[in-house]
Structures are given as structure tokens and as C-alpha cells.
N, C-alpha and C positions, 0 to 999 in steps of 0.2 A: 504494500500500500504506500501511496505517496500523498500526503497533505502538505500544502505549502504555506499555510498561515493559520492564525488563531481560529478563524471561523471554520476552516476546513478541519482542523483538529477536533473541534467540538462536534461537527457533523459526522466525522468518521467515528468518533467515540460512540455515537448512537448506534451505528451499524455494528460496531464491535460488541456492544452490550447485548445484542441479539445473537451474534455469531459465535462468540466465545463459548457460551454454554453448549452449543451444538458441536463445536470442535475444540474441546478442552485441551488437547495435546498439540494442536497445530502451532507451528512456528510462524508468527506474524511479524513482519519486519519491513523496513524501508525507510521512509521519512515521515515523521509525525511529531506530535507534541505531548504535553503532560496528560491531557485527557485520554489520548489513545493509550498511553503507557499504563493507565489504571486498569486496562484490560489485557495486560501482558504483551503489549506491542513494544518491539525493540527498534529504536531509531538508529539506523546506520549513519545518518548525517543529521545535524541539527536542522530543524524546520526553518529557522531564521535565515538560512542560506538562500531560501527561495522567496522570502517575503519582500519582494521588490516590485513596485508598481510604477507604470509610466514607460512609454516607449524608449525614451533616451536614458532613463535611469536603468532599465534592464540592459541596455547596450553596454553600460559601464561595468556591469557584472557578468556579461555574457560568457566570457571564457571560463570563469569559475563554475557557473551554473551548467554550462554545456559539459564540462568535465565531470560533474556529479552525475548528470544524466547518462553519459557514456559509461561511467564506472558502474552505475546501478544496472544498466542494460547488460553489460558483460557478465556481471554477477548472476543476474536472473537467467540469462541464456544458458549458463552452466548449471544453475540450480534447478531450472525448469519447475517453477512453483505450480500448484494446482490452479491458481488464478492470480492475476495482477489487478488491483483496484486503484485507479487514479481518482483522487478526491479533489474536485475543482482543479485549480492550477492548470488550465487547458494548454497554455503555451509550453509548459514542461511536459505534461502527462500525455497529450495526444501523440506527440512525436515518439515518445517511448512506447506507448501502447501499439502504435502502428508496427514498430519493429518486433515487438513481442508477439503480436497476433500473427504476423507473417511467419514467425518461427513456430506457430502452432500452440502458443500459450493463450488460454482464454483471457480476455480482457474485459473489465467492467469499468465504466466511468460513472462516478456518483456526483451528481449536480451537472446539469447541462450547461455548456457555455451559452452565453446570451445571444444565440443565433437569431432570435426574434427581435433583438435590439440593434445588433450591428454585426457585420461580417457574416452574413447568412450563408455565404459560399463555403464556410467551414463544414457544413453538414456532409459534403462529399468526402472530406478528410476523416470526419468522424466515422462514416460508413466503413472506411478502410481500417480504422484504428480500433473500433469498439465492437466487442461481441454482444454486449448488452448495456443499455443505458438506464441508469436510475435517475428519475426526474422528481423534482420537488414542487413543481407547480402543475396543476391539472392540465392546462392547455398544451404543455410540452409533450405529453405522451402522444397526442394526436399528430403533432408535427413529425415526430420520429417514426411512428408507424406508417405514416403516409410516404416517408422516405425509405421504407423497407428496413429500418433499424429496430431490432427488438428493444422495447422500452417498458418500464414499469413505473407508474406513479406511486411513490411511497410516502407522500405527504412531506411536510417540512418538519424536520426534527425539532426545530425551535418551538413549533406549535405545541409540542408535548412538554418540552422543558419548561416553558413559561405557562403559568396557571392562567385560566380564563379570567380570573379576577385576582389581582395582586393585593398584597397586604401592605398598604402604604405606611401604616403606623409601625409595623415590625421592621420595615426597611429603614425608616428614620431612626428607630431605636438602635438598630445595628450600626448606623453611621453616627450615632450620638447627635442627632439633629432633633430639635423640638418638633413635636407632632403638629403644632399649629404654624410652623414656619412656611415661608414661600421658598421653594427650592427649584433651582435650574441645574440640570445635568448637562455637562459639556463633554462631548465625545469626539475629539479631533482625529481619531483613527488609531489603529493598532500598529501600523508600520511606521518605521522611522521616517520614511519619505513623506507619509501623510502628516506626521507631526511637523516636519520641516515646513511644509507649505500652508498648513491650516492653523497652527497654534496661535500665531500673532493676531489674526483677524478674529478668531474665536474668543480669545481672552480679551482682546480689545472691545469686543461686543459686551462681554461681561462687565468690564469697567464702566461702560456707558450705562448699562442697566443698573449697576450698583449706585450710580449717581442719581438715577431716577427714583430708586427705591433702596435706601441703605440697609433695609432689613432682609433683602434677598440673600440667600445662601447658595453657594456654587459648589457642586461636586464634580470632580474630574477624575474618572477612573483611568488608570494606565494598565496596559496589557502585561507589563512586567517591570522589573527594576531597571533594566536597560532603557526602556521607554521613559520611565519616570525621571531618570537622571538626564536624559536628552531633553525632555520637556522643560525641566528646570533651567537648563542652559539656554534654551530658546527664549524663555521668559526674561532672563537676565539681558540677553542681547536686544530684546524688544522693549526693554524698560518697563516690563509688566510684572516684575517679581514682587512688587508690593501688594498685589491683589490677594485678598483673603480667600484662598481657594482650599477646599478640602480635597486633596489629591490622595487617591487610594491605589493600592496595588491590587489589580483585579477588581472584583465586586461591581462590574459594570451593570449586572442585572439589579443589584441592590440599589445602585445609584439611579437607574432608570425608574425603578419602582417607587423610589422616594420622591421623584421629581414632579413638579407641576407642569413643566415644559422642558423640552430637550433640544439642544443644538447639536446636530449629529452629522458626521462626515458620511457622504454617500457610500453605500455598501450594505453588507448584511446587517449592520447595526441599525439601519433604518427600519428593517423589518422587525427587529427585536423591539424597538420603540413602539411600533404599531401594535405588536402583540401585547405590550403592556398598556395599550389604549391611551397613549400620551400624546398631547399636542406637540408638534415638532417643527423645526426648520431644518431642512436638508441643505448642506453646503459642501463645496469641494473646490480645492485649488491644487494645481500641479505645475510642473515645469512648463513654461510658456510654449516651448517648442512642441511638447507632447500634446498640450491643449489644442494648439493650432492644427495638428494632424487629426486628433481624435474627434473634434467637434464637427467635422464634415463627414464622419463615418457612421453616425447613428441613424436608425430608422424611426425611432420614437421621439415624441416631444418631451418625454420624462426620463430621468435617470434614477430617481429613488424608487425602490421596490414597492413601497405602499402605493405610490402614484401609478406605477406600471400595472400592478394588480387591479387597481380601481379603474384604470384607463382614464384618469382625469387628475387634475392637480388638486388632490385632497389637501396637501400641505405644501408650503412654499419651497421652491428650489432656487438657491442662489449659487451660481457657479463662477469660478475663476474671477474675472475682474468685477463681477457683480457682487462677489462675496467680500465686501468691506466690513470693517467693524461697525460702521454706522448702519448699513443696510441690514446686517444680521441682527443688530440690536433692535431695530425698528420692527422687523418681522417677528422676532422672538417676543417682544413686548405685546404684540397683538395676540400671539398664541397664548401668552400668560393670562390675558385679561378678557378674552372673548368667550364668555360662558356658553353662548349658543353654539359657537364653533366647537367648543370642548364636548358638548353633549352629542353633536352630530358625529364627531370623530369617534366617540365611544361606541356608538351604534355601528358605524361602518367598519371599524377595526375589529369589533366582536364578530361580525359576519365573516370577515376575512380570516379570523382565527379558526372558526368552525370549518371553513373551506379547506384549510391547510392541515387540519388535525387528522392524523392517521397514526397507527402503531408502527412508526417508522423502523424501529429496531427489528420488529418481527418481519415486516414486509421486505425490508432490504436484506436481512439475513436469509430469508427464504429464497430470494432471487439469487444470492451467491451460491447457496446449496444446490439450486437447480442448475446453475452454470457449471458447477464442478461435478454434477452427477451424484450428489450425496443427499438422500431424502432426509427430511427433518425427523 
């Protein structure tokens, strides 16, 4: 298995939670994180090596990433595992899967690349690379079956992990925040590259909001100690290190549950916020050259998963040059204070949660067992 970032590690761990009891003695290894390790997964390389986003940022690390891909390919061609499962990270995994499938090793890909959003031509490569696709959104299963690629809709694992109704009081108690406080969660991303480009505008927005309402409290979960240290450096460089922020190691779900509104970087975290039924502002910044290329490649008017699933702008999206401290603060202030909007989002996000809710561990594990010819 290969998972290339924090969200992939979480998603893969759900599959493993269903598969490990069925295959208690199997050697499961590759690239993954701490959540996968809880199910006996052995990481041959640290997951952080693959956690790079943006066209030009990836180019800077291309030689190292390609070296890892080749080394893992050679190892697996000798080992000939019962199956290879690539978890997201399509730029890394699809090329590897293609070579393994050509060598007769069954390949599964968990989480479809966003072919419905951009680069739809990749489905031809997917057909050559993937023996079976596990998809986490209902409409994806139809797309793959029409293209002749076996696919199974397994629901979104986060819809199981996150309760239909969160306990705000318990979350605030865990973070030592008063139950009657007004709380904003700020999630600038889990990758260092995301922190680099998002942090100044995100915390600048918090500063503006703190001036409007000095009683506001801000929670900023970091994916790990390395991210926390880098975030602290960025705040110093931006002159924002005097902000009263409650920075946590992990605890992103606790921070979201505790919040009245959330400022979140585009990605899987936007869906997490929706499943917690919270008002949000979605924002994203990246290297200017990467943005210039990627903004012409999309098919949809939305980038945030809640908006894509709703097929409308349920929540604001502010991207690249539009994501200034001032614009983010203004949008977030509206999300904090518009009670009619809050009630509407609660209903829409609850419907979304039910649509995505399946027993993902059981469904995905069964698909793996079918692929390798082992009945449950």
C-alpha cells in the first residue's frame, strides 16, 4: 500500500481496520503513516517524502520521489504481493500501478483522482493501471463502469469517523475553551507547502476578526510537530507571532467540533468541516506559476468538496490573489454571524453526511478479498 499524506493515511486506516481481521498474518507494507501503523502496517519510507503539492514544487523533489517509486517497484516485482493498493496520490501511484499490473500483480486504487474536475483524459491511464477502483462519492462509480473499469462505491470513511451530531461542549472542554465562547478554527493545511502559502493570509484574517471582536478565540491544529515548528517560523516572518492562537498538535476534529466557523484550506479538510455541519470559508494559495497553469485546467466552477457535492456555492471560495487577509476576514465574519445561513448549512450538510455514510471498512475490505480471491 502507498498513502502519500495525512488524509490518505486516515482513509487507508479505515480499509485496514476491515482487512486486518480477515488477514491477520498478512505482511502489509509500503508507504503510510501512524494511523495505518495501528493496524500492523510497516512503512518502508516515511509518508512525508510524498507530501508535496503544486506542479513546480513537485518538480523540485522529482528525483527523490521518482527514486522511491522505482525502488518500491523493484521490491514489489521481486516480492510479487497478493495485491498493491494505491491510496490517493495518483501522480505517484498510477505510474507504479501500471507497471505492477503489466507484471500480473492485481492493483487497486482507493479514492479516484478528480477526473470529473480536471484532467479527465487520465481515465485511459487508469484503465491500464487499475484492476479495481474504490470510489468514495456515489457519482464516481457510474463514471468508471461506463469506462469499463470495475469500481465499487464504499462511501466516504470520514462519514463514519465523524458523528452525525458532534458534541461541541466536550470538544471545548478538551481544548480548555469556555463553553459559551465564540470560536474560529483555522486550518491552513497539513503540508509544509500549504502552510508556506496560506498561513500569513489566514492568520492575518484572524487578526482583523480579533479587532472586531476581542472575545473571539482561535484554534489552529497542526498535523505534526514539524508543521507546528514551521508554522511558528512563518508567523514570526509575517509579524503575526503576537496573535493569541491556541495551536494544537493534531486534534483537528476536536478543533472543528469546537468551532462556530472555520477557515479551511481546500482539500479533504473541507469535507470534514461539512460533516461537522460548520459554516466555513474555503481558501487556497500556491506558487504563482502553479496557479497560472492549474486555473485553466479545471472543468468545474468549484474547488471545495462541499460545493462540488452540492453542485453550487454553498460556502465561499477565495483562491490565490482573492485570498487576502481582508477578504477572508470579511467572508468569515459573515459565516460567524448569519444564523439563517448556519441553519441552512446544517440541513444541507446533514443530507450530505447521510449520502456518504456506508460501512467503508467492511465494503473496501470485501473488495480487496474479492480481488485476491480470498472469501471473507
